[in-house]
LUMZA-51045 format. One record per residue (C-alpha): residue in one letter; x negated, y negated, z. Coordinates in steps of 0.25 Angstrom, whole numbers, plus 5000, padded with zeros to 4 digits. Layout:
# LUMZA-51045
<pt><resn>A</resn><u>X</u><v>Y</v><w>Z</w></pt>
...
END
This chain:
# LUMZA-51045
<pt><resn>M</resn><u>5046</u><v>4986</v><w>4880</w></pt>
<pt><resn>F</resn><u>5050</u><v>4997</v><w>4890</w></pt>
<pt><resn>L</resn><u>5060</u><v>5008</v><w>4894</w></pt>
<pt><resn>Y</resn><u>5063</u><v>5013</v><w>4908</w></pt>
<pt><resn>D</resn><u>5069</u><v>5027</v><w>4911</w></pt>
<pt><resn>V</resn><u>5067</u><v>5038</v><w>4921</w></pt>
<pt><resn>K</resn><u>5052</u><v>5039</v><w>4918</w></pt>
<pt><resn>G</resn><u>5050</u><v>5024</v><w>4921</w></pt>
<pt><resn>I</resn><u>5046</u><v>5013</v><w>4911</w></pt>
<pt><resn>K</resn><u>5040</u><v>5015</v><w>4898</w></pt>
<pt><resn>L</resn><u>5035</u><v>5005</v><w>4888</w></pt>
<pt><resn>N</resn><u>5042</u><v>5006</v><w>4875</w></pt>
<pt><resn>K</resn><u>5035</u><v>5011</v><w>4862</w></pt>
<pt><resn>T</resn><u>5024</u><v>5017</v><w>4871</w></pt>
<pt><resn>N</resn><u>5022</u><v>5030</v><w>4880</w></pt>
<pt><resn>L</resn><u>5018</u><v>5021</v><w>4892</w></pt>
<pt><resn>W</resn><u>5026</u><v>5022</v><w>4905</w></pt>
<pt><resn>L</resn><u>5025</u><v>5013</v><w>4917</w></pt>
<pt><resn>D</resn><u>5024</u><v>5020</v><w>4930</w></pt>
<pt><resn>A</resn><u>5032</u><v>5031</v><w>4924</w></pt>
<pt><resn>H</resn><u>5041</u><v>5039</v><w>4934</w></pt>
<pt><resn>R</resn><u>5038</u><v>5052</v><w>4927</w></pt>
<pt><resn>N</resn><u>5027</u><v>5059</v><w>4920</w></pt>
<pt><resn>T</resn><u>5024</u><v>5052</v><w>4906</w></pt>
<pt><resn>D</resn><u>5014</u><v>5053</v><w>4895</w></pt>
<pt><resn>F</resn><u>5009</u><v>5039</v><w>4899</w></pt>
<pt><resn>S</resn><u>5011</u><v>5030</v><w>4910</w></pt>
<pt><resn>F</resn><u>5006</u><v>5017</v><w>4917</w></pt>
<pt><resn>V</resn><u>5004</u><v>5020</v><w>4932</w></pt>
<pt><resn>S</resn><u>5004</u><v>5007</v><w>4940</w></pt>
<pt><resn>H</resn><u>4998</u><v>5013</v><w>4953</w></pt>
<pt><resn>G</resn><u>4994</u><v>5025</v><w>4961</w></pt>
<pt><resn>H</resn><u>5007</u><v>5027</v><w>4970</w></pt>
<pt><resn>S</resn><u>5013</u><v>5041</v><w>4968</w></pt>
<pt><resn>D</resn><u>5026</u><v>5036</v><w>4964</w></pt>
<pt><resn>H</resn><u>5020</u><v>5030</v><w>4951</w></pt>
<pt><resn>L</resn><u>5011</u><v>5042</v><w>4948</w></pt>
<pt><resn>K</resn><u>5015</u><v>5053</v><w>4938</w></pt>
<pt><resn>N</resn><u>5008</u><v>5064</v><w>4930</w></pt>
<pt><resn>H</resn><u>5008</u><v>5056</v><w>4917</w></pt>
<pt><resn>K</resn><u>5000</u><v>5060</v><w>4905</w></pt>
<pt><resn>K</resn><u>4993</u><v>5047</v><w>4904</w></pt>
<pt><resn>I</resn><u>4992</u><v>5035</v><w>4914</w></pt>
<pt><resn>L</resn><u>4988</u><v>5020</v><w>4913</w></pt>
<pt><resn>A</resn><u>4984</u><v>5014</v><w>4926</w></pt>
<pt><resn>T</resn><u>4973</u><v>5007</v><w>4933</w></pt>
<pt><resn>P</resn><u>4961</u><v>5015</v><w>4937</w></pt>
<pt><resn>A</resn><u>4964</u><v>5015</v><w>4952</w></pt>
<pt><resn>T</resn><u>4979</u><v>5020</v><w>4949</w></pt>
<pt><resn>I</resn><u>4973</u><v>5031</v><w>4940</w></pt>
<pt><resn>R</resn><u>4964</u><v>5035</v><w>4952</w></pt>
<pt><resn>F</resn><u>4977</u><v>5036</v><w>4961</w></pt>
<pt><resn>H</resn><u>4985</u><v>5043</v><w>4950</w></pt>
<pt><resn>A</resn><u>4974</u><v>5054</v><w>4949</w></pt>
<pt><resn>M</resn><u>4976</u><v>5056</v><w>4964</w></pt>
<pt><resn>R</resn><u>4991</u><v>5058</v><w>4963</w></pt>
<pt><resn>A</resn><u>4995</u><v>5063</v><w>4949</w></pt>
<pt><resn>R</resn><u>4989</u><v>5070</v><w>4938</w></pt>
<pt><resn>Q</resn><u>4981</u><v>5063</v><w>4927</w></pt>
<pt><resn>K</resn><u>4979</u><v>5066</v><w>4912</w></pt>
<pt><resn>E</resn><u>4976</u><v>5053</v><w>4905</w></pt>
<pt><resn>I</resn><u>4973</u><v>5040</v><w>4911</w></pt>
<pt><resn>I</resn><u>4971</u><v>5026</v><w>4906</w></pt>
<pt><resn>P</resn><u>4965</u><v>5017</v><w>4917</w></pt>
<pt><resn>L</resn><u>4967</u><v>5002</v><w>4914</w></pt>
<pt><resn>D</resn><u>4961</u><v>4991</v><w>4923</w></pt>
<pt><resn>Y</resn><u>4969</u><v>4979</v><w>4927</w></pt>
<pt><resn>E</resn><u>4970</u><v>4968</v><w>4916</w></pt>
<pt><resn>T</resn><u>4964</u><v>4977</v><w>4905</w></pt>
<pt><resn>A</resn><u>4972</u><v>4978</v><w>4892</w></pt>
<pt><resn>Y</resn><u>4976</u><v>4991</v><w>4887</w></pt>
<pt><resn>E</resn><u>4983</u><v>4993</v><w>4873</w></pt>
<pt><resn>L</resn><u>4994</u><v>5003</v><w>4871</w></pt>
<pt><resn>D</resn><u>5001</u><v>5003</v><w>4858</w></pt>
<pt><resn>D</resn><u>5005</u><v>4989</v><w>4856</w></pt>
<pt><resn>M</resn><u>5005</u><v>4985</v><w>4870</w></pt>
<pt><resn>R</resn><u>4994</u><v>4978</v><w>4879</w></pt>
<pt><resn>I</resn><u>4994</u><v>4984</v><w>4893</w></pt>
<pt><resn>C</resn><u>4987</u><v>4978</v><w>4905</w></pt>
<pt><resn>L</resn><u>4987</u><v>4982</v><w>4920</w></pt>
<pt><resn>Y</resn><u>4988</u><v>4972</v><w>4932</w></pt>
<pt><resn>P</resn><u>4986</u><v>4974</v><w>4947</w></pt>
<pt><resn>A</resn><u>4999</u><v>4976</v><w>4954</w></pt>
<pt><resn>G</resn><u>4993</u><v>4974</v><w>4968</w></pt>
<pt><resn>H</resn><u>5001</u><v>4987</v><w>4973</w></pt>
<pt><resn>I</resn><u>4990</u><v>4997</v><w>4976</w></pt>
<pt><resn>L</resn><u>4976</u><v>4999</v><w>4971</w></pt>
<pt><resn>G</resn><u>4976</u><v>5000</v><w>4955</w></pt>
<pt><resn>S</resn><u>4991</u><v>4996</v><w>4954</w></pt>
<pt><resn>A</resn><u>4994</u><v>4990</v><w>4941</w></pt>
<pt><resn>M</resn><u>5005</u><v>4983</v><w>4933</w></pt>
<pt><resn>I</resn><u>5006</u><v>4985</v><w>4918</w></pt>
<pt><resn>Y</resn><u>5007</u><v>4973</v><w>4909</w></pt>
<pt><resn>V</resn><u>5011</u><v>4977</v><w>4894</w></pt>
<pt><resn>E</resn><u>5011</u><v>4967</v><w>4883</w></pt>
<pt><resn>R</resn><u>5017</u><v>4971</v><w>4869</w></pt>
<pt><resn>R</resn><u>5020</u><v>4961</v><w>4858</w></pt>
<pt><resn>N</resn><u>5018</u><v>4949</v><w>4868</w></pt>
<pt><resn>I</resn><u>5028</u><v>4955</v><w>4877</w></pt>
<pt><resn>S</resn><u>5023</u><v>4958</v><w>4891</w></pt>
<pt><resn>L</resn><u>5028</u><v>4968</v><w>4902</w></pt>
<pt><resn>L</resn><u>5023</u><v>4970</v><w>4916</w></pt>
<pt><resn>Y</resn><u>5026</u><v>4982</v><w>4924</w></pt>
<pt><resn>T</resn><u>5022</u><v>4981</v><w>4939</w></pt>
<pt><resn>G</resn><u>5023</u><v>4995</v><w>4946</w></pt>
<pt><resn>D</resn><u>5022</u><v>4992</v><w>4961</w></pt>
<pt><resn>F</resn><u>5015</u><v>4979</v><w>4964</w></pt>
<pt><resn>K</resn><u>5011</u><v>4969</v><w>4975</w></pt>
<pt><resn>L</resn><u>5008</u><v>4955</v><w>4976</w></pt>
<pt><resn>Q</resn><u>5002</u><v>4954</v><w>4990</w></pt>
<pt><resn>P</resn><u>4986</u><v>4956</v><w>4991</w></pt>
<pt><resn>S</resn><u>4981</u><v>4970</v><w>4995</w></pt>
<pt><resn>A</resn><u>4968</u><v>4975</v><w>5001</w></pt>
<pt><resn>T</resn><u>4967</u><v>4987</v><w>4992</w></pt>
<pt><resn>C</resn><u>4973</u><v>4984</v><w>4978</w></pt>
<pt><resn>E</resn><u>4971</u><v>4974</v><w>4967</w></pt>
<pt><resn>A</resn><u>4979</u><v>4961</v><w>4968</w></pt>
<pt><resn>I</resn><u>4991</u><v>4960</v><w>4958</w></pt>
<pt><resn>T</resn><u>4990</u><v>4952</v><w>4945</w></pt>
<pt><resn>I</resn><u>5003</u><v>4947</v><w>4939</w></pt>
<pt><resn>P</resn><u>5003</u><v>4945</v><w>4924</w></pt>
<pt><resn>R</resn><u>5014</u><v>4938</v><w>4917</w></pt>
<pt><resn>A</resn><u>5024</u><v>4947</v><w>4909</w></pt>
<pt><resn>D</resn><u>5036</u><v>4945</v><w>4900</w></pt>
<pt><resn>Y</resn><u>5043</u><v>4957</v><w>4907</w></pt>
<pt><resn>L</resn><u>5041</u><v>4964</v><w>4920</w></pt>
<pt><resn>I</resn><u>5044</u><v>4977</v><w>4926</w></pt>
<pt><resn>M</resn><u>5042</u><v>4977</v><w>4941</w></pt>
<pt><resn>E</resn><u>5043</u><v>4986</v><w>4953</w></pt>
<pt><resn>S</resn><u>5052</u><v>4980</v><w>4963</w></pt>
<pt><resn>T</resn><u>5051</u><v>4989</v><w>4976</w></pt>
<pt><resn>F</resn><u>5054</u><v>4977</v><w>4985</w></pt>
<pt><resn>G</resn><u>5063</u><v>4970</v><w>4976</w></pt>
<pt><resn>H</resn><u>5073</u><v>4966</v><w>4987</w></pt>
<pt><resn>P</resn><u>5072</u><v>4953</v><w>4996</w></pt>
<pt><resn>E</resn><u>5071</u><v>4962</v><w>5009</w></pt>
<pt><resn>Y</resn><u>5057</u><v>4966</v><w>5005</w></pt>
<pt><resn>V</resn><u>5050</u><v>4952</v><w>5007</w></pt>
<pt><resn>V</resn><u>5038</u><v>4953</v><w>5016</w></pt>
<pt><resn>N</resn><u>5035</u><v>4938</v><w>5019</w></pt>
<pt><resn>K</resn><u>5022</u><v>4942</v><w>5026</w></pt>
<pt><resn>S</resn><u>5008</u><v>4940</v><w>5022</w></pt>
<pt><resn>R</resn><u>4998</u><v>4952</v><w>5020</w></pt>
<pt><resn>E</resn><u>4990</u><v>4947</v><w>5032</w></pt>
<pt><resn>T</resn><u>5003</u><v>4947</v><w>5041</w></pt>
<pt><resn>L</resn><u>5006</u><v>4961</v><w>5036</w></pt>
<pt><resn>I</resn><u>4992</u><v>4966</v><w>5040</w></pt>
<pt><resn>D</resn><u>4993</u><v>4959</v><w>5053</w></pt>
<pt><resn>E</resn><u>5005</u><v>4967</v><w>5056</w></pt>
<pt><resn>I</resn><u>4998</u><v>4980</v><w>5053</w></pt>
<pt><resn>V</resn><u>4987</u><v>4976</v><w>5062</w></pt>
<pt><resn>F</resn><u>4997</u><v>4972</v><w>5073</w></pt>
<pt><resn>F</resn><u>5003</u><v>4986</v><w>5072</w></pt>
<pt><resn>I</resn><u>4990</u><v>4993</v><w>5073</w></pt>
<pt><resn>H</resn><u>4986</u><v>4985</v><w>5085</w></pt>
<pt><resn>D</resn><u>4999</u><v>4987</v><w>5092</w></pt>
<pt><resn>C</resn><u>4998</u><v>5002</v><w>5090</w></pt>
<pt><resn>V</resn><u>4984</u><v>5003</v><w>5095</w></pt>
<pt><resn>K</resn><u>4988</u><v>4994</v><w>5107</w></pt>
<pt><resn>K</resn><u>4999</u><v>5004</v><w>5110</w></pt>
<pt><resn>N</resn><u>4991</u><v>5017</v><w>5108</w></pt>
<pt><resn>F</resn><u>4998</u><v>5020</v><w>5094</w></pt>
<pt><resn>T</resn><u>4990</u><v>5024</v><w>5082</w></pt>
<pt><resn>P</resn><u>4994</u><v>5014</v><w>5071</w></pt>
<pt><resn>V</resn><u>4999</u><v>5022</v><w>5058</w></pt>
<pt><resn>I</resn><u>4999</u><v>5014</v><w>5045</w></pt>
<pt><resn>M</resn><u>5009</u><v>5020</v><w>5035</w></pt>
<pt><resn>G</resn><u>5005</u><v>5016</v><w>5021</w></pt>
<pt><resn>Y</resn><u>5007</u><v>5023</v><w>5007</w></pt>
<pt><resn>S</resn><u>4995</u><v>5032</v><w>5004</w></pt>
<pt><resn>L</resn><u>4991</u><v>5024</v><w>4992</w></pt>
<pt><resn>G</resn><u>4990</u><v>5009</v><w>4993</w></pt>
<pt><resn>K</resn><u>4996</u><v>5005</v><w>5006</w></pt>
<pt><resn>A</resn><u>4987</u><v>5015</v><w>5014</w></pt>
<pt><resn>Q</resn><u>4974</u><v>5009</v><w>5008</w></pt>
<pt><resn>E</resn><u>4979</u><v>4995</v><w>5010</w></pt>
<pt><resn>A</resn><u>4981</u><v>4998</v><w>5025</w></pt>
<pt><resn>M</resn><u>4967</u><v>5005</v><w>5025</w></pt>
<pt><resn>K</resn><u>4960</u><v>4993</v><w>5019</w></pt>
<pt><resn>I</resn><u>4968</u><v>4983</v><w>5028</w></pt>
<pt><resn>L</resn><u>4965</u><v>4990</v><w>5041</w></pt>
<pt><resn>G</resn><u>4952</u><v>4996</v><w>5038</w></pt>
<pt><resn>D</resn><u>4947</u><v>4982</v><w>5035</w></pt>
<pt><resn>L</resn><u>4952</u><v>4977</v><w>5048</w></pt>
<pt><resn>G</resn><u>4944</u><v>4987</v><w>5055</w></pt>
<pt><resn>Y</resn><u>4954</u><v>4998</v><w>5059</w></pt>
<pt><resn>H</resn><u>4950</u><v>5012</v><w>5059</w></pt>
<pt><resn>V</resn><u>4960</u><v>5018</v><w>5049</w></pt>
<pt><resn>L</resn><u>4963</u><v>5033</v><w>5047</w></pt>
<pt><resn>V</resn><u>4970</u><v>5035</v><w>5033</w></pt>
<pt><resn>H</resn><u>4978</u><v>5047</v><w>5029</w></pt>
<pt><resn>Q</resn><u>4972</u><v>5056</v><w>5018</w></pt>
<pt><resn>S</resn><u>4983</u><v>5053</v><w>5009</w></pt>
<pt><resn>A</resn><u>4980</u><v>5038</v><w>5009</w></pt>
<pt><resn>W</resn><u>4965</u><v>5040</v><w>5011</w></pt>
<pt><resn>R</resn><u>4963</u><v>5047</v><w>4998</w></pt>
<pt><resn>F</resn><u>4967</u><v>5035</v><w>4989</w></pt>
<pt><resn>A</resn><u>4956</u><v>5026</v><w>4996</w></pt>
<pt><resn>S</resn><u>4945</u><v>5032</v><w>4988</w></pt>
<pt><resn>V</resn><u>4952</u><v>5026</v><w>4975</w></pt>
<pt><resn>Y</resn><u>4952</u><v>5012</v><w>4983</w></pt>
<pt><resn>N</resn><u>4937</u><v>5014</v><w>4986</w></pt>
<pt><resn>E</resn><u>4934</u><v>5016</v><w>4972</w></pt>
<pt><resn>Y</resn><u>4940</u><v>5002</v><w>4969</w></pt>
<pt><resn>G</resn><u>4932</u><v>4996</v><w>4981</w></pt>
<pt><resn>I</resn><u>4942</u><v>4996</v><w>4992</w></pt>
<pt><resn>Q</resn><u>4936</u><v>5001</v><w>5005</w></pt>
<pt><resn>F</resn><u>4943</u><v>5006</v><w>5017</w></pt>
<pt><resn>P</resn><u>4934</u><v>5003</v><w>5030</w></pt>
<pt><resn>N</resn><u>4938</u><v>5010</v><w>5043</w></pt>
<pt><resn>C</resn><u>4947</u><v>5019</v><w>5036</w></pt>
<pt><resn>E</resn><u>4946</u><v>5035</v><w>5035</w></pt>
<pt><resn>P</resn><u>4955</u><v>5046</v><w>5031</w></pt>
<pt><resn>W</resn><u>4964</u><v>5052</v><w>5042</w></pt>
<pt><resn>G</resn><u>4964</u><v>5067</v><w>5041</w></pt>
<pt><resn>E</resn><u>4975</u><v>5068</v><w>5052</w></pt>
<pt><resn>Q</resn><u>4964</u><v>5068</v><w>5063</w></pt>
<pt><resn>S</resn><u>4966</u><v>5062</v><w>5076</w></pt>
<pt><resn>V</resn><u>4967</u><v>5047</v><w>5077</w></pt>
<pt><resn>E</resn><u>4959</u><v>5038</v><w>5086</w></pt>
<pt><resn>P</resn><u>4965</u><v>5026</v><w>5094</w></pt>
<pt><resn>G</resn><u>4965</u><v>5014</v><w>5085</w></pt>
<pt><resn>D</resn><u>4965</u><v>5021</v><w>5072</w></pt>
<pt><resn>V</resn><u>4975</u><v>5017</v><w>5062</w></pt>
<pt><resn>L</resn><u>4981</u><v>5028</v><w>5053</w></pt>
<pt><resn>I</resn><u>4986</u><v>5025</v><w>5039</w></pt>
<pt><resn>I</resn><u>4996</u><v>5036</v><w>5034</w></pt>
<pt><resn>P</resn><u>5005</u><v>5036</v><w>5022</w></pt>
<pt><resn>P</resn><u>5020</u><v>5034</v><w>5026</w></pt>
<pt><resn>H</resn><u>5025</u><v>5047</v><w>5020</w></pt>
<pt><resn>L</resn><u>5016</u><v>5055</v><w>5029</w></pt>
<pt><resn>M</resn><u>5020</u><v>5048</v><w>5041</w></pt>
<pt><resn>G</resn><u>5035</u><v>5051</v><w>5038</w></pt>
<pt><resn>L</resn><u>5032</u><v>5066</v><w>5036</w></pt>
<pt><resn>R</resn><u>5026</u><v>5066</v><w>5050</w></pt>
<pt><resn>K</resn><u>5016</u><v>5078</v><w>5046</w></pt>
<pt><resn>L</resn><u>5003</u><v>5071</v><w>5049</w></pt>
<pt><resn>K</resn><u>4994</u><v>5078</v><w>5059</w></pt>
<pt><resn>N</resn><u>4987</u><v>5071</v><w>5071</w></pt>
<pt><resn>L</resn><u>4996</u><v>5059</v><w>5069</w></pt>
<pt><resn>P</resn><u>4994</u><v>5051</v><w>5083</w></pt>
<pt><resn>S</resn><u>5004</u><v>5054</v><w>5093</w></pt>
<pt><resn>R</resn><u>5006</u><v>5039</v><w>5095</w></pt>
<pt><resn>F</resn><u>5006</u><v>5031</v><w>5082</w></pt>
<pt><resn>K</resn><u>5014</u><v>5019</v><w>5076</w></pt>
<pt><resn>S</resn><u>5016</u><v>5018</v><w>5061</w></pt>
<pt><resn>V</resn><u>5018</u><v>5006</v><w>5052</w></pt>
<pt><resn>F</resn><u>5022</u><v>5007</v><w>5037</w></pt>
<pt><resn>L</resn><u>5016</u><v>4997</v><w>5028</w></pt>
<pt><resn>S</resn><u>5026</u><v>4994</v><w>5017</w></pt>
<pt><resn>G</resn><u>5034</u><v>4984</v><w>5010</w></pt>
<pt><resn>W</resn><u>5046</u><v>4992</v><w>5015</w></pt>
<pt><resn>A</resn><u>5044</u><v>4987</v><w>5028</w></pt>
<pt><resn>N</resn><u>5055</u><v>4976</v><w>5026</w></pt>
<pt><resn>S</resn><u>5065</u><v>4987</v><w>5024</w></pt>
<pt><resn>A</resn><u>5072</u><v>4997</v><w>5032</w></pt>
<pt><resn>T</resn><u>5065</u><v>5008</v><w>5023</w></pt>
<pt><resn>G</resn><u>5052</u><v>5003</v><w>5029</w></pt>
<pt><resn>A</resn><u>5054</u><v>5013</v><w>5041</w></pt>
<pt><resn>R</resn><u>5056</u><v>5025</v><w>5032</w></pt>
<pt><resn>F</resn><u>5043</u><v>5032</v><w>5036</w></pt>
<pt><resn>G</resn><u>5046</u><v>5030</v><w>5051</w></pt>
<pt><resn>C</resn><u>5036</u><v>5020</v><w>5053</w></pt>
<pt><resn>D</resn><u>5035</u><v>5011</v><w>5066</w></pt>
<pt><resn>H</resn><u>5033</u><v>4998</v><w>5059</w></pt>
<pt><resn>C</resn><u>5032</u><v>4993</v><w>5044</w></pt>
<pt><resn>I</resn><u>5024</u><v>4982</v><w>5038</w></pt>
<pt><resn>A</resn><u>5027</u><v>4977</v><w>5024</w></pt>
<pt><resn>L</resn><u>5013</u><v>4978</v><w>5019</w></pt>
<pt><resn>S</resn><u>5017</u><v>4982</v><w>5005</w></pt>
<pt><resn>D</resn><u>5011</u><v>4986</v><w>4991</w></pt>
<pt><resn>H</resn><u>5023</u><v>4980</v><w>4984</w></pt>
<pt><resn>A</resn><u>5028</u><v>4966</v><w>4981</w></pt>
<pt><resn>D</resn><u>5039</u><v>4962</v><w>4990</w></pt>
<pt><resn>F</resn><u>5052</u><v>4955</v><w>4985</w></pt>
<pt><resn>Q</resn><u>5046</u><v>4941</v><w>4985</w></pt>
<pt><resn>E</resn><u>5034</u><v>4946</v><w>4978</w></pt>
<pt><resn>L</resn><u>5042</u><v>4953</v><w>4967</w></pt>
<pt><resn>L</resn><u>5048</u><v>4940</v><w>4963</w></pt>
<pt><resn>H</resn><u>5035</u><v>4933</v><w>4964</w></pt>
<pt><resn>F</resn><u>5029</u><v>4943</v><w>4955</w></pt>
<pt><resn>I</resn><u>5040</u><v>4942</v><w>4945</w></pt>
<pt><resn>K</resn><u>5038</u><v>4927</v><w>4944</w></pt>
<pt><resn>A</resn><u>5023</u><v>4929</v><w>4942</w></pt>
<pt><resn>V</resn><u>5026</u><v>4938</v><w>4930</w></pt>
<pt><resn>N</resn><u>5037</u><v>4929</v><w>4925</w></pt>
<pt><resn>P</resn><u>5043</u><v>4939</v><w>4916</w></pt>
<pt><resn>Q</resn><u>5055</u><v>4938</v><w>4907</w></pt>
<pt><resn>K</resn><u>5062</u><v>4950</v><w>4913</w></pt>
<pt><resn>V</resn><u>5059</u><v>4959</v><w>4925</w></pt>
<pt><resn>F</resn><u>5062</u><v>4974</v><w>4926</w></pt>
<pt><resn>T</resn><u>5062</u><v>4979</v><w>4940</w></pt>
<pt><resn>T</resn><u>5059</u><v>4994</v><w>4945</w></pt>
<pt><resn>H</resn><u>5058</u><v>5001</v><w>4959</w></pt>
<pt><resn>G</resn><u>5065</u><v>4991</v><w>4967</w></pt>
<pt><resn>D</resn><u>5078</u><v>4985</v><w>4972</w></pt>
<pt><resn>I</resn><u>5088</u><v>4986</v><w>4960</w></pt>
<pt><resn>N</resn><u>5093</u><v>4971</v><w>4963</w></pt>
<pt><resn>F</resn><u>5079</u><v>4966</v><w>4962</w></pt>
<pt><resn>P</resn><u>5082</u><v>4961</v><w>4948</w></pt>
<pt><resn>D</resn><u>5092</u><v>4951</v><w>4954</w></pt>
<pt><resn>Y</resn><u>5081</u><v>4945</v><w>4962</w></pt>
<pt><resn>I</resn><u>5073</u><v>4943</v><w>4950</w></pt>
<pt><resn>R</resn><u>5084</u><v>4936</v><w>4942</w></pt>
<pt><resn>D</resn><u>5086</u><v>4927</v><w>4954</w></pt>
<pt><resn>I</resn><u>5072</u><v>4921</v><w>4951</w></pt>
<pt><resn>G</resn><u>5074</u><v>4920</v><w>4937</w></pt>
<pt><resn>Y</resn><u>5070</u><v>4932</v><w>4930</w></pt>
<pt><resn>E</resn><u>5077</u><v>4942</v><w>4921</w></pt>
<pt><resn>A</resn><u>5077</u><v>4956</v><w>4928</w></pt>
<pt><resn>E</resn><u>5082</u><v>4970</v><w>4927</w></pt>
<pt><resn>L</resn><u>5081</u><v>4983</v><w>4935</w></pt>
<pt><resn>L</resn><u>5075</u><v>4994</v><w>4927</w></pt>
<pt><resn>Q</resn><u>5084</u><v>5005</v><w>4925</w></pt>
<pt><resn>L</resn><u>5084</u><v>5019</v><w>4918</w></pt>
<pt><resn>Q</resn><u>5084</u><v>5017</v><w>4903</w></pt>
<pt><resn>S</resn><u>5080</u><v>5003</v><w>4903</w></pt>
<pt><resn>Q</resn><u>5073</u><v>4999</v><w>4890</w></pt>
<pt><resn>V</resn><u>5067</u><v>4985</v><w>4887</w></pt>
<pt><resn>I</resn><u>5063</u><v>4982</v><w>4873</w></pt>
<pt><resn>L</resn><u>5055</u><v>4969</v><w>4872</w></pt>
<pt><resn>E</resn><u>5049</u><v>4971</v><w>4858</w></pt>
END
């Protein structure tokens, strides 16, 4: 049904790739993060992802597809389901001759203030990302608890005359933080690299009260800054307050790598499923076999432990199901 090589995953007997790693004639694009965007000749994606793609890559031909709307390609029936990762993120479900395949891209099971809740279809075969496919990545905290940790961090900073700096990726995590903190009444200043994506969220009815763009102007006491982590790492920002503390919002918080941007604190508010959620997802899909990508090479062992056949996708893998 598919092959896997240096370009990524390609459906057999079609020219359709799934999140191709290199430029192709035709690729499904699961979401708008830059590591999933290439200058393909033609893309298939949700309307929101197409908007983000246009802001970050060149577009020639587009096929916008709404969630749970059928699309016929050759002898296949294709449908997109919400992945819960960021706004517009999607999993692709492919059915051919009564055999079904689900490819996830990045996904999340926890609820979000700024993207569609995940919908999990049943499928015969599953290709899944497994970023946190190791038992050390278990959060064991509710979303409410994680938000309380952010609030405590901010209050502690303000009490000690530090400016709280929230480090979140420019697309997805930054808007989630904007929505959470703006709704709580904080005055939030957002770096331009994250602010520009907010217009797409506005188009989909997501508003950001009490938030405004930060053009590196001076910051008043009590203001909260949201800045992408790579910019904090470069230390090239102008007018950054002399006294500030930073917190990195990421699922990497449970690992030593969580401090790689030099943050003062980490909170595991993630856009990815943690280890236990990955296993829960597999049980919900209930496939005959699981193929894993983008994660711990030993994750298939944990999948076998819960009773499913599993394999790590490697170069030149080819699966024929017809």
